[in-house]
Backbone as XML, in Angstrom:
<?xml version="1.0"?>
<chain id="A" units="angstrom">
  <residue number="1" name="MET">
    <atom name="N" x="53.947" y="100.172" z="-109.578"/>
    <atom name="CA" x="52.654" y="100.828" z="-109.538"/>
    <atom name="C" x="51.941" y="100.465" z="-108.246"/>
  </residue>
  <residue number="2" name="SER">
    <atom name="N" x="51.257" y="101.422" z="-107.675"/>
    <atom name="CA" x="50.482" y="101.146" z="-106.471"/>
    <atom name="C" x="49.076" y="100.715" z="-106.862"/>
  </residue>
  <residue number="3" name="ASN">
    <atom name="N" x="48.383" y="100.149" z="-105.920"/>
    <atom name="CA" x="47.005" y="99.718" z="-106.143"/>
    <atom name="C" x="46.020" y="100.760" z="-105.638"/>
  </residue>
  <residue number="4" name="PHE">
    <atom name="N" x="46.426" y="102.012" z="-105.616"/>
    <atom name="CA" x="45.584" y="103.095" z="-105.129"/>
    <atom name="C" x="44.361" y="103.246" z="-106.023"/>
  </residue>
  <residue number="5" name="GLN">
    <atom name="N" x="43.185" y="103.306" z="-105.408"/>
    <atom name="CA" x="41.953" y="103.507" z="-106.161"/>
    <atom name="C" x="41.343" y="104.847" z="-105.781"/>
  </residue>
  <residue number="6" name="VAL">
    <atom name="N" x="40.885" y="105.544" z="-106.762"/>
    <atom name="CA" x="40.272" y="106.850" z="-106.550"/>
    <atom name="C" x="38.791" y="106.667" z="-106.256"/>
  </residue>
  <residue number="7" name="ASP">
    <atom name="N" x="38.313" y="107.354" z="-105.213"/>
    <atom name="CA" x="36.895" y="107.318" z="-104.855"/>
    <atom name="C" x="36.257" y="108.624" z="-105.323"/>
  </residue>
  <residue number="8" name="LEU">
    <atom name="N" x="35.478" y="108.556" z="-106.374"/>
    <atom name="CA" x="34.866" y="109.748" z="-106.948"/>
    <atom name="C" x="33.433" y="109.965" z="-106.482"/>
  </residue>
  <residue number="9" name="THR">
    <atom name="N" x="33.003" y="109.225" z="-105.473"/>
    <atom name="CA" x="31.600" y="109.294" z="-105.055"/>
    <atom name="C" x="31.227" y="110.615" z="-104.393"/>
  </residue>
  <residue number="10" name="ASN">
    <atom name="N" x="32.192" y="111.353" z="-103.863"/>
    <atom name="CA" x="31.848" y="112.608" z="-103.187"/>
    <atom name="C" x="32.396" y="113.848" z="-103.889"/>
  </residue>
  <residue number="11" name="CYS">
    <atom name="N" x="32.784" y="113.739" z="-105.131"/>
    <atom name="CA" x="33.331" y="114.896" z="-105.858"/>
    <atom name="C" x="32.345" y="116.054" z="-105.927"/>
  </residue>
  <residue number="12" name="ASP">
    <atom name="N" x="31.068" y="115.738" z="-106.019"/>
    <atom name="CA" x="30.072" y="116.797" z="-106.162"/>
    <atom name="C" x="29.889" y="117.633" z="-104.902"/>
  </residue>
  <residue number="13" name="ILE">
    <atom name="N" x="30.413" y="117.177" z="-103.761"/>
    <atom name="CA" x="30.283" y="117.966" z="-102.533"/>
    <atom name="C" x="31.590" y="118.660" z="-102.133"/>
  </residue>
  <residue number="14" name="GLU">
    <atom name="N" x="32.633" y="118.508" z="-102.949"/>
    <atom name="CA" x="33.888" y="119.203" z="-102.677"/>
    <atom name="C" x="33.668" y="120.707" z="-102.850"/>
  </residue>
  <residue number="15" name="PRO">
    <atom name="N" x="34.268" y="121.532" z="-101.982"/>
    <atom name="CA" x="34.021" y="122.982" z="-102.035"/>
    <atom name="C" x="34.719" y="123.708" z="-103.183"/>
  </residue>
  <residue number="16" name="ILE">
    <atom name="N" x="35.357" y="122.981" z="-104.103"/>
    <atom name="CA" x="36.081" y="123.654" z="-105.183"/>
    <atom name="C" x="35.161" y="124.390" z="-106.144"/>
  </residue>
  <residue number="17" name="HIS">
    <atom name="N" x="33.886" y="124.134" z="-106.072"/>
    <atom name="CA" x="32.943" y="124.804" z="-106.967"/>
    <atom name="C" x="32.495" y="126.168" z="-106.440"/>
  </residue>
  <residue number="18" name="ILE">
    <atom name="N" x="32.950" y="126.529" z="-105.254"/>
    <atom name="CA" x="32.543" y="127.804" z="-104.652"/>
    <atom name="C" x="33.505" y="128.893" z="-105.129"/>
  </residue>
  <residue number="19" name="PRO">
    <atom name="N" x="33.007" y="129.846" z="-105.928"/>
    <atom name="CA" x="33.889" y="130.914" z="-106.424"/>
    <atom name="C" x="34.496" y="131.721" z="-105.279"/>
  </residue>
  <residue number="20" name="GLY">
    <atom name="N" x="35.749" y="132.112" z="-105.462"/>
    <atom name="CA" x="36.408" y="132.957" z="-104.478"/>
    <atom name="C" x="37.034" y="132.204" z="-103.324"/>
  </residue>
  <residue number="21" name="GLN">
    <atom name="N" x="37.032" y="130.905" z="-103.357"/>
    <atom name="CA" x="37.588" y="130.119" z="-102.262"/>
    <atom name="C" x="38.825" y="129.351" z="-102.728"/>
  </residue>
  <residue number="22" name="ILE">
    <atom name="N" x="39.892" y="129.441" z="-101.958"/>
    <atom name="CA" x="41.110" y="128.678" z="-102.201"/>
    <atom name="C" x="41.278" y="127.739" z="-101.022"/>
  </residue>
  <residue number="23" name="GLN">
    <atom name="N" x="41.566" y="126.477" z="-101.297"/>
    <atom name="CA" x="41.744" y="125.525" z="-100.200"/>
    <atom name="C" x="42.919" y="125.958" z="-99.335"/>
  </residue>
  <residue number="24" name="SER">
    <atom name="N" x="42.830" y="125.694" z="-98.046"/>
    <atom name="CA" x="43.797" y="126.218" z="-97.073"/>
    <atom name="C" x="45.203" y="125.643" z="-97.225"/>
  </residue>
  <residue number="25" name="HIS">
    <atom name="N" x="45.368" y="124.558" z="-97.946"/>
    <atom name="CA" x="46.698" y="123.961" z="-98.077"/>
    <atom name="C" x="47.432" y="124.416" z="-99.339"/>
  </residue>
  <residue number="26" name="GLY">
    <atom name="N" x="46.941" y="125.456" z="-99.984"/>
    <atom name="CA" x="47.595" y="125.946" z="-101.191"/>
    <atom name="C" x="47.202" y="127.372" z="-101.510"/>
  </residue>
  <residue number="27" name="PHE">
    <atom name="N" x="47.790" y="127.897" z="-102.573"/>
    <atom name="CA" x="47.448" y="129.234" z="-103.034"/>
    <atom name="C" x="47.367" y="129.208" z="-104.555"/>
  </residue>
  <residue number="28" name="LEU">
    <atom name="N" x="46.770" y="130.242" z="-105.118"/>
    <atom name="CA" x="46.560" y="130.324" z="-106.557"/>
    <atom name="C" x="47.468" y="131.387" z="-107.152"/>
  </residue>
  <residue number="29" name="VAL">
    <atom name="N" x="48.105" y="131.037" z="-108.254"/>
    <atom name="CA" x="48.929" y="131.983" z="-108.995"/>
    <atom name="C" x="48.510" y="131.902" z="-110.460"/>
  </residue>
  <residue number="30" name="VAL">
    <atom name="N" x="48.276" y="133.051" z="-111.065"/>
    <atom name="CA" x="47.930" y="133.112" z="-112.484"/>
    <atom name="C" x="49.127" y="133.688" z="-113.225"/>
  </residue>
  <residue number="31" name="ILE">
    <atom name="N" x="49.572" y="132.961" z="-114.253"/>
    <atom name="CA" x="50.704" y="133.424" z="-115.055"/>
    <atom name="C" x="50.264" y="133.583" z="-116.511"/>
  </residue>
  <residue number="32" name="ASP">
    <atom name="N" x="51.005" y="134.402" z="-117.240"/>
    <atom name="CA" x="50.722" y="134.564" z="-118.658"/>
    <atom name="C" x="51.617" y="133.628" z="-119.465"/>
  </residue>
  <residue number="33" name="ASP">
    <atom name="N" x="51.553" y="133.755" z="-120.778"/>
    <atom name="CA" x="52.312" y="132.846" z="-121.636"/>
    <atom name="C" x="53.817" y="133.068" z="-121.565"/>
  </residue>
  <residue number="34" name="GLU">
    <atom name="N" x="54.245" y="134.144" z="-120.936"/>
    <atom name="CA" x="55.674" y="134.396" z="-120.749"/>
    <atom name="C" x="56.136" y="134.027" z="-119.338"/>
  </residue>
  <residue number="35" name="MET">
    <atom name="N" x="55.271" y="133.317" z="-118.594"/>
    <atom name="CA" x="55.563" y="132.857" z="-117.232"/>
    <atom name="C" x="55.688" y="134.013" z="-116.243"/>
  </residue>
  <residue number="36" name="SER">
    <atom name="N" x="54.994" y="135.101" z="-116.528"/>
    <atom name="CA" x="54.965" y="136.275" z="-115.661"/>
    <atom name="C" x="53.723" y="136.213" z="-114.782"/>
  </residue>
  <residue number="37" name="ILE">
    <atom name="N" x="53.871" y="136.504" z="-113.504"/>
    <atom name="CA" x="52.754" y="136.451" z="-112.563"/>
    <atom name="C" x="51.800" y="137.613" z="-112.843"/>
  </residue>
  <residue number="38" name="GLN">
    <atom name="N" x="50.535" y="137.281" z="-113.049"/>
    <atom name="CA" x="49.513" y="138.287" z="-113.314"/>
    <atom name="C" x="48.569" y="138.480" z="-112.127"/>
  </residue>
  <residue number="39" name="PHE">
    <atom name="N" x="48.448" y="137.462" z="-111.281"/>
    <atom name="CA" x="47.532" y="137.498" z="-110.141"/>
    <atom name="C" x="47.961" y="136.434" z="-109.148"/>
  </residue>
  <residue number="40" name="HIS">
    <atom name="N" x="47.670" y="136.665" z="-107.872"/>
    <atom name="CA" x="47.842" y="135.623" z="-106.856"/>
    <atom name="C" x="46.736" y="135.773" z="-105.826"/>
  </residue>
  <residue number="41" name="SER">
    <atom name="N" x="46.395" y="134.672" z="-105.186"/>
    <atom name="CA" x="45.348" y="134.705" z="-104.163"/>
    <atom name="C" x="45.857" y="135.421" z="-102.918"/>
  </residue>
  <residue number="42" name="ASP">
    <atom name="N" x="44.928" y="135.951" z="-102.144"/>
    <atom name="CA" x="45.282" y="136.701" z="-100.933"/>
    <atom name="C" x="46.015" y="135.857" z="-99.904"/>
  </residue>
  <residue number="43" name="ASN">
    <atom name="N" x="45.778" y="134.548" z="-99.897"/>
    <atom name="CA" x="46.389" y="133.700" z="-98.874"/>
    <atom name="C" x="47.827" y="133.307" z="-99.193"/>
  </residue>
  <residue number="44" name="ILE">
    <atom name="N" x="48.424" y="133.875" z="-100.216"/>
    <atom name="CA" x="49.806" y="133.544" z="-100.559"/>
    <atom name="C" x="50.747" y="133.891" z="-99.409"/>
  </residue>
  <residue number="45" name="ASN">
    <atom name="N" x="50.376" y="134.892" z="-98.594"/>
    <atom name="CA" x="51.218" y="135.280" z="-97.451"/>
    <atom name="C" x="51.271" y="134.206" z="-96.371"/>
  </residue>
  <residue number="46" name="ASN">
    <atom name="N" x="50.413" y="133.196" z="-96.456"/>
    <atom name="CA" x="50.492" y="132.075" z="-95.520"/>
    <atom name="C" x="51.611" y="131.108" z="-95.890"/>
  </residue>
  <residue number="47" name="PHE">
    <atom name="N" x="52.184" y="131.272" z="-97.068"/>
    <atom name="CA" x="53.177" y="130.322" z="-97.559"/>
    <atom name="C" x="54.532" y="130.946" z="-97.836"/>
  </residue>
  <residue number="48" name="ILE">
    <atom name="N" x="54.553" y="132.219" z="-98.161"/>
    <atom name="CA" x="55.826" y="132.900" z="-98.409"/>
    <atom name="C" x="55.835" y="134.201" z="-97.613"/>
  </residue>
  <residue number="49" name="ALA">
    <atom name="N" x="57.033" y="134.729" z="-97.397"/>
    <atom name="CA" x="57.170" y="135.960" z="-96.614"/>
    <atom name="C" x="56.210" y="137.009" z="-97.143"/>
  </residue>
  <residue number="50" name="PRO">
    <atom name="N" x="55.617" y="137.775" z="-96.260"/>
    <atom name="CA" x="54.630" y="138.764" z="-96.703"/>
    <atom name="C" x="55.183" y="139.679" z="-97.791"/>
  </residue>
  <residue number="51" name="VAL">
    <atom name="N" x="54.564" y="139.596" z="-98.927"/>
    <atom name="CA" x="54.908" y="140.474" z="-100.043"/>
    <atom name="C" x="53.609" y="140.958" z="-100.658"/>
  </residue>
  <residue number="52" name="PRO">
    <atom name="N" x="53.413" y="142.271" z="-100.721"/>
    <atom name="CA" x="52.180" y="142.757" z="-101.339"/>
    <atom name="C" x="52.206" y="142.464" z="-102.836"/>
  </residue>
  <residue number="53" name="ASP">
    <atom name="N" x="51.653" y="143.278" z="-103.646"/>
    <atom name="CA" x="51.583" y="143.000" z="-105.077"/>
    <atom name="C" x="52.921" y="143.173" z="-105.782"/>
  </residue>
  <residue number="54" name="VAL">
    <atom name="N" x="53.996" y="143.030" z="-105.031"/>
    <atom name="CA" x="55.340" y="143.083" z="-105.598"/>
    <atom name="C" x="55.548" y="141.927" z="-106.573"/>
  </residue>
  <residue number="55" name="LEU">
    <atom name="N" x="54.826" y="140.843" z="-106.387"/>
    <atom name="CA" x="54.987" y="139.671" z="-107.246"/>
    <atom name="C" x="54.417" y="139.881" z="-108.645"/>
  </residue>
  <residue number="56" name="ILE">
    <atom name="N" x="53.448" y="140.766" z="-108.777"/>
    <atom name="CA" x="52.805" y="140.984" z="-110.067"/>
    <atom name="C" x="53.855" y="141.457" z="-111.079"/>
  </residue>
  <residue number="57" name="GLY">
    <atom name="N" x="53.936" y="140.745" z="-112.196"/>
    <atom name="CA" x="54.905" y="141.068" z="-113.241"/>
    <atom name="C" x="56.213" y="140.313" z="-113.126"/>
  </residue>
  <residue number="58" name="LYS">
    <atom name="N" x="56.468" y="139.696" z="-111.977"/>
    <atom name="CA" x="57.701" y="138.922" z="-111.790"/>
    <atom name="C" x="57.567" y="137.545" z="-112.439"/>
  </residue>
  <residue number="59" name="SER">
    <atom name="N" x="58.685" y="136.895" z="-112.649"/>
    <atom name="CA" x="58.708" y="135.536" z="-113.185"/>
    <atom name="C" x="58.208" y="134.556" z="-112.128"/>
  </residue>
  <residue number="60" name="ILE">
    <atom name="N" x="57.581" y="133.483" z="-112.562"/>
    <atom name="CA" x="57.095" y="132.452" z="-111.637"/>
    <atom name="C" x="58.256" y="131.877" z="-110.815"/>
  </residue>
  <residue number="61" name="GLY">
    <atom name="N" x="59.458" y="131.916" z="-111.356"/>
    <atom name="CA" x="60.631" y="131.447" z="-110.625"/>
    <atom name="C" x="60.892" y="132.235" z="-109.357"/>
  </residue>
  <residue number="62" name="HIS">
    <atom name="N" x="60.412" y="133.466" z="-109.314"/>
    <atom name="CA" x="60.578" y="134.293" z="-108.111"/>
    <atom name="C" x="59.853" y="133.659" z="-106.928"/>
  </residue>
  <residue number="63" name="ILE">
    <atom name="N" x="58.674" y="133.104" z="-107.162"/>
    <atom name="CA" x="57.930" y="132.434" z="-106.090"/>
    <atom name="C" x="58.680" y="131.202" z="-105.624"/>
  </residue>
  <residue number="64" name="GLU">
    <atom name="N" x="59.256" y="130.474" z="-106.566"/>
    <atom name="CA" x="60.012" y="129.278" z="-106.189"/>
    <atom name="C" x="61.166" y="129.635" z="-105.257"/>
  </residue>
  <residue number="65" name="SER">
    <atom name="N" x="61.857" y="130.717" z="-105.541"/>
    <atom name="CA" x="62.967" y="131.110" z="-104.666"/>
    <atom name="C" x="62.462" y="131.524" z="-103.286"/>
  </residue>
  <residue number="66" name="LEU">
    <atom name="N" x="61.275" y="132.151" z="-103.219"/>
    <atom name="CA" x="60.701" y="132.520" z="-101.925"/>
    <atom name="C" x="60.252" y="131.287" z="-101.149"/>
  </residue>
  <residue number="67" name="LEU">
    <atom name="N" x="59.715" y="130.292" z="-101.838"/>
    <atom name="CA" x="59.293" y="129.059" z="-101.169"/>
    <atom name="C" x="60.484" y="128.311" z="-100.589"/>
  </residue>
  <residue number="68" name="ASP">
    <atom name="N" x="61.635" y="128.422" z="-101.240"/>
    <atom name="CA" x="62.842" y="127.756" z="-100.754"/>
    <atom name="C" x="63.339" y="128.340" z="-99.436"/>
  </residue>
  <residue number="69" name="GLN">
    <atom name="N" x="62.827" y="129.503" z="-99.032"/>
    <atom name="CA" x="63.270" y="130.148" z="-97.796"/>
    <atom name="C" x="62.610" y="129.575" z="-96.554"/>
  </residue>
  <residue number="70" name="ASP">
    <atom name="N" x="61.704" y="128.610" z="-96.707"/>
    <atom name="CA" x="61.056" y="127.932" z="-95.580"/>
    <atom name="C" x="60.414" y="128.920" z="-94.613"/>
  </residue>
  <residue number="71" name="TYR">
    <atom name="N" x="59.532" y="129.745" z="-95.128"/>
    <atom name="CA" x="58.831" y="130.763" z="-94.345"/>
    <atom name="C" x="57.881" y="130.120" z="-93.346"/>
  </residue>
  <residue number="72" name="GLN">
    <atom name="N" x="57.884" y="130.607" z="-92.100"/>
    <atom name="CA" x="57.005" y="130.134" z="-91.032"/>
    <atom name="C" x="56.090" y="131.287" z="-90.630"/>
  </residue>
  <residue number="73" name="PRO">
    <atom name="N" x="54.859" y="131.360" z="-91.178"/>
    <atom name="CA" x="54.008" y="132.527" z="-90.900"/>
    <atom name="C" x="53.665" y="132.723" z="-89.435"/>
  </residue>
  <residue number="74" name="ASP">
    <atom name="N" x="53.606" y="131.661" z="-88.647"/>
    <atom name="CA" x="53.276" y="131.805" z="-87.229"/>
    <atom name="C" x="54.432" y="132.406" z="-86.433"/>
  </residue>
  <residue number="75" name="GLN">
    <atom name="N" x="55.628" y="132.458" z="-87.026"/>
    <atom name="CA" x="56.778" y="133.036" z="-86.344"/>
    <atom name="C" x="57.112" y="134.428" z="-86.880"/>
  </residue>
  <residue number="76" name="ALA">
    <atom name="N" x="56.335" y="134.905" z="-87.855"/>
    <atom name="CA" x="56.598" y="136.221" z="-88.440"/>
    <atom name="C" x="56.407" y="137.302" z="-87.382"/>
  </residue>
  <residue number="77" name="GLY">
    <atom name="N" x="57.308" y="138.223" z="-87.374"/>
    <atom name="CA" x="57.212" y="139.338" z="-86.442"/>
    <atom name="C" x="57.657" y="139.016" z="-85.031"/>
  </residue>
  <residue number="78" name="SER">
    <atom name="N" x="58.184" y="137.812" z="-84.794"/>
    <atom name="CA" x="58.648" y="137.494" z="-83.435"/>
    <atom name="C" x="60.148" y="137.609" z="-83.328"/>
  </residue>
</chain>
């Protein structure tokens, strides 16, 4: 076990309370009880190859296979 201590003194100023905002180091995916993708945040294209709403209705495993492709958005189109 590590001796890591959590500092909760600034939780109230974290931007997670702002509706419509996703932190830049991740994306949001909403799935249903059958593990089917129902929604994803617009910034998902920063992490996986550009795919429009093709993901809607697909299994969450589909995203995992796309993440395994090591997509580099800054090199897209070059």
